[in-house]
N, C-alpha and C positions, 0 to 999 in steps of 0.2 A: 879427520875421522871423529865422529861424535862419540862422546863418552857413554859407557854403559849406564843405564839407570840403576840407582841404588834402591834396593827393596828391602824393607824390614820384614823378616820372615819369622813368624811365631809358630812353632810346631814341635813335634817329637822327632828328634834327630838321632837318638841313640839306636844302635843295632838291636839292642834288647833292653827291656826294663831290668830293674834290680833282681827280679826273681826269674829272669830268663824268658819272660813273655815277649811276644812280638805283636802288638796290637795293630789294627788297620791303619790308624792315623800315623803311627811311627813308620810303618812300612811305606805309606804313600809319601810322607814327607822326605824320608831317606832316599827313596828312588827319584823324587823330583830334584832333591839337592844334588844328587850325583848323575843327573841327566845332562844332555847337551844344552838345556836351557840356561845352565850356570855359565855358559860361555857368552850369554847375551845380557845377563844382569849381574850386578854385584850385590851379594846377599849380606845383610846384617842379621845375625841369628840370635834368637832367644829360645832356648830349649825348654819345652814344657813336658818332657817325658814323665809319665806317671809311674808310681811304684807298682809292683806286681800285686800287692795286697792293699785293701782299703786303708789308708793312713788315718790317723786321728784328725778330728776337726781342727785341732790346734796346729798340727803339722801341715795340713792342706792350706789352712789360712796363712801360716807363716811363709810357706813357699810362694803362695800367690802374691802376698804383699811384696816379697822380694822381687818377683818378676815385674810387678807393676811399678816399683820404684825404678828398676833398671829401664823399663820401657819409657817412663817419664823423663829419665835422664837422657836417653837417646833422642827423644822428641825435642828436648831443649838444646842439646849440644852436638848432635850429629846431623849431617845433611843427608836426606833421602827423599825420594819422591813418592813412594808408595809403601803400603803395608799389606802383606799377605798373612792372614791370621786364620789358623786352623783351630776349630773348637768342637768340643762335644757338649753334652748337656749339663745341667745342674750348676754347681759352683764353677766349673770350667767356663760355661757361657757367661756367667756374671763377670768373671775375670777378663775373658777375651772380649766380651761385649763392651766393657769399660775401656779396654784398649782401643777398640774400633771407634768409640765415641770420642775419646781423647785425640785420636789421629785426625778425625774430621774437624775438631776444634783448631788444630794446627794446620789445617788446609791440605792434608794428605789425601791421596787417592787410596781407598781402602777396598781390598778384595777379601771377602769373608768366605771361609770354607767350613760350613757346619757339617759334621760327619757323625751324628748320633741319631739312632732311631728313637731315643728317649726324649728328644726336644719337644715333640708334640705333647707328650705326657706332662712335662714341665709347664707347657703353655696352658694346658687344661686345669692343672692342679693349683696354680698359684697366680693370683692377680699381679703380684709384683713381677713374676717371670713373664706373664703375658704382655705387660706393658714394656718390659725391657726388650724381649725378643722382637716385638713389633717395631719399637723405636730403632733398634740396631739395624734391622733389615731395611727399614726406610732410609736411614742415614747413609749406609755404606754405598759404594759406587757399583760393585759387582758382588753377586752371590754365586759361588760355585755349587751347583746342585748335582747330587750324585745320580739323578735320574728325573724323568718327567714327573714322577710321583712327588718328589721333593720340590721341584719347580712349582707345581700346582699348590703345594702347601704354603711355601713362603710367599708366593704371589698373592694368594688368597688372604693371608693375614696382614699383609702390608699394603696391598692395593698399588704396588709399584709397577712401573712400566716393564714390558716384556724384555727389553734389551738389557736390563740389569741382571737377569738370571741366565747364567751360562751353564748348560748341561754338560757335565764331564763325568761320565761314568768312572767309578773307581778303577785304578790302574795298578799294574805290577810289572816288575821286570820278569817277563814270562819265559825267557830262554832257559833258565835252569829247570823249570817245570816241564817245558817242552822236551827237554832232554831226558826226562825220566822214562825209562823203558820197563813197563810192568812185565813181570815174568809170568809165564803160563801157570794157571792153577791146576795142580795135580788132582786126579779124581778123589783121592782120599784126604785132601788138605782142607782144613776148615776155611770158610769164607770169613774174611775180616771186614768188620763194619767199624768205621772210624768216626769218633767225635773229637773235633779239634777246635777248642774255644775255651773261654773262661768257664770254670765249673761253678755255675750258680743257677738259680731258678729261672732268672730272665733269659738265659741262654738255652733253657730246656733240658738241663741234664737229668732231671727226675723223670721227665717224659721219656727220655732216651732209655733210662733204666727200666721203666715200666714196659716199654716196647720190647726191650731185650728179654725180659722175663716171659712175655707172651710169645715171642718168636721161638724161644728155646723149648717151649712145650711141644712144639711141632717140628723143629729143625735143630737137632743136637750139634751138628757139625758147623757151628758158627761161633766166632769169637768177636767180642765187642771191646774195642780199644778206646780208652779215654785219655786224650792228650791235652793237658791243661791243668791249671789249679785255680782256686778261688774260694770265696766264703762258703761255698756249698760242698767243698771237697770232703769234709768229715762226714756230713750227712749222707752224701752220695755213696761213700764207702759202707756206711752203716746200712743203707737201704739194700745194697748188693748183698751184704751178709744176711740181712733179714730174709731176702728172697732165696738165699742159698744158691747163688749163681756165680760165686767167686771164681770157680774154675773157668768160666767163660768171659769174665769181665776183667780186663787188665788196665789198671791205672798207671800210666807211664809218666805223669807229670808234664811239664813243659818240654817240648822238643823243638830244637832249632838247628839251623845249618844242615850238615850232612845227615844228622840223625832224623830230622824231619823229612828230608828227601828219601831216606830209606823207608820210613814209615809209609809215606805216600806210595812208594813203589810196591810195597807189600799189600796195600789196602785194596779191597775190591768194591766197597761201597762207602760213600761219604754222607754223613747226615748232619744237618744243621737244624735242630728243633727249636730255634730261638723265637722268643715273643716280641722282641724289639730289634730292628736292624735298620742301618742306613743303606749301605751297599757292601756287604760283608767281604773282607779280604780273604778270609779262610775259604770261603766258598769259591772264589775265583782261583785260589791256589789249587784246590781239589780238581776243579774243571780243567785247569791248565795241565795238571798232572795226568789227564785222561782217566778220570774216575766218573762213574755214574753217581749222580747226587740226588739226595732227597732233602728238601728244605720247606720252610713255611712260607706262607704268602704275605709276609710283613715287609714294610718299607718298599725298597725298590727291587726286591728279589724277583718278583714276576717280570721285571724287565731284563733280567739276566737269564733265569731259568724258564723255559717255555715248553711245558709238556705238550705232546709226548716226544718233542724233538730232541731236547738235550738234558732232560732230567724230569723229576717228579715233584710235585708240590702238594701240600696239604695245609689245612687250617691250623694255626698254632693252638696247642692244647688238645688236639684230637688224637689221642694215643692209638686208638683203633685204626685210624687212617694211616698213621705212621707204621703201625705193624703191618697193615695190608701192603703198603708200598715196599717195605723191606722184603716181605715174603714174595712179592712179585719179582723183585730183582734177584733174590736168592735162588729162585726156581727157574729163572730165565736167563741163561748166560748170553744168548744172542741179543737180548734187549740191553744187558749191561754193556756189551761191546758197542752197540750202535749209539746208545746215549753217551758213552764215554768219548767216542770219536767226535761226535757233534759238539759235546761240551768243550773240548779243546779247540775246535774251529771257532766256536763262539768267542772265546777269549782272544784267539788270534786276530779276529776281525775287529773286535770292539774294545778290548781292555788292556792292550799293551801300553807301555809308556810312550811309544811312538805315536799312538792314536791320541793320547791325552795331550802330548806336547803340541800337536797341531792346533788344539783349541786354546791351550795356554798361550801360544804364539799370538793368537787373535787378541787376547787380553793385554799382553805386554806390549804389542804394537800400539794399542790404543793409549796406554798410559805413557808411552814414550813420545807421543806426538807433541 
């Protein structure tokens, strides 16, 4: 019997960050680590779980140097065939890109999984990042792309051949979400609109609040729930107070586990007003939980949400379009039901861990040859 290949896996493996957050990369890595693929490979792990709030430059640098030293030690003294490296943008890409290039110097097969909608912004803004991103994409053996949109981007900047890029849409352990049974909305009960994401401008929290104010001028029986925290939390609360809509906007902080499932079961509409996305995990969760969704047309979201079949889309920053989409769903329960059912079926067909594993099997079969 042949031995299982050893794979150095760099990613976020904690169930939650220090502040209780559950980012998309953490969720993807954790579900992959606890999937049947672990029966086929032997993992060597380096955890890169981020803090819930933006750490200081010193703290980020200190932790990155520590991981790089451990990575280099493993390269020198541990035997493994391949490296699977998850990364987001900015400093994370500098750190993980360095790991990828070091791995290639040591003759390892490298699978890179970039998972941030901000990487194209890094590429545009900085000559250093442009050169680094291009070099890393050219050097690695495989790039896991979260959609055709991202495959097109990475292939265009690197000029690499098509077989390097493997499209695997984001995935989740969908069964807990499929088991959520939404209770019927009573005639006098307010419609609940959910924001579940980091609370900052890039995720669109201020557009969400502006749209809430506009909607509430015409529809009083609506509640807006904000689940998450971030650098924009204080300003978001101040804006709600300025608009005098505190009675209709509930800041719940980070919700995880059973609490999150209860929130999803009570929600009637999910909104992701983000300006930058890869392939958002929270959006998949909402769709799997059988919710009608409203999202922006950024990143690979249009490959997941296809109006008018399984959700509604609008251009990031267009608050009036967001308001119109919300009012359409608020006043049309039949549409909410249809979109919600189709949303769940979309996740069932395309975004379960089983679907992703079939594509990962292809990659690991290649590196085991």
